Steps between C-alpha positions, in 0.01 A plus 500: 500500500750516778845326489369254755225386267731460207735285704208283605392438135853406395531257793165339400613445140839351588350272769201367303396138588728240337779751427821559693559858607730658244661838524430720196860539403559125544203422270655713233828305524328164479297611201821598319657161577204302363607304183316585178209271406575201280419552132198336350542163326660533164674828575874554548621758755720776359659791675583801286811692593410756758132405491254267668470131421259426215384184330516400134339209323755235396576476126263267327666217314372456144262217446649182360505500126441876468856564395502240225398607152185335373558297186385672179326360312372265769543124472129456439512734201802328358336157542188627326711629209674161459165321519345722232795434271466122544122508435528730197780285355309179533171647368660652190687175422178302527321746269788454241478119527129499433476792258809477274621183332856393568751696289215714365515883498246779542594847383430776758706800379628460145875508478541507879298250711351154453344247737644155443491157661840343549646267762827576680674209666797716602535807712356850461480653149573165332844444654600133462166434328667307212759328717460123525602421856424175688243542775443850377168550679646394836809709441305819406260447794795462744661812363175689541477385861856612570427835342187535713693417819762760407230760450350415839840530674575833332155629602582429863806724476325802352447798730141594601508834316652375172170543316641441151691185597200358689263560210746356256542181707122462518476513122792256456349261756161503327651440157729222625204315662289540187759340271590239760142373506512436124841324509405277790159401360540479121870530442483821293391863524253662264628821338262716299622862469687550173657848461676563172623775268503418133644154471678506843303328773577517869476181702139414578412551863213497749371688804742322734798595286379865489471510880846356546649756256325799661596372845868468399484853364371631836783324680758658273340840542507457881872422487564805287306730730657373823835330430625554855184372671564191709196273503385351829281204569134570579 
């Protein structure tokens, strides 16, 4: 093709309908001055040193609640443990009332364990059982309610990952409720487990007393394992 034909093609391109005639070198300058396209939604522009502008996704904020430790054991599990203790305590006491005469004894393991039927108008393990106090039933019921409220408050201060403390409080709560039912309804608690060695007998106790004792032991063990741990409300 001749130089004349090439010039004609270039003129036709730069003067196409709807376009202003632009000199080739001027078009290059305008293309260089054109601002970069805006980044897509959700992207943040970033220019690396000595390099072209790029886009990065903004940091994603963690979902609400993801940073908090899940309680262990869960509240549902702890509530189930307490409920099982209450039911087991009440069922065993009723079996003793109907199956063993008052102050009678059934030998289970000779020289070690008997089942008995005794009534305790005092606190756990026969404490204050023989004390003659005016309004004793109301007094012991009120003390049990105060103890129950203290256990509930302490439970609200225990951290979500303090498994031993949480389990211990569930046992204590179930035992306290079990004995409170007896004191409020009949004015005494039925004790039936008699552990002894030779002629030495331990105080008779029941399922509720056992749960309270084991729960207190778990609390002490938790304090020994983590003495510097600061409990937080959950």
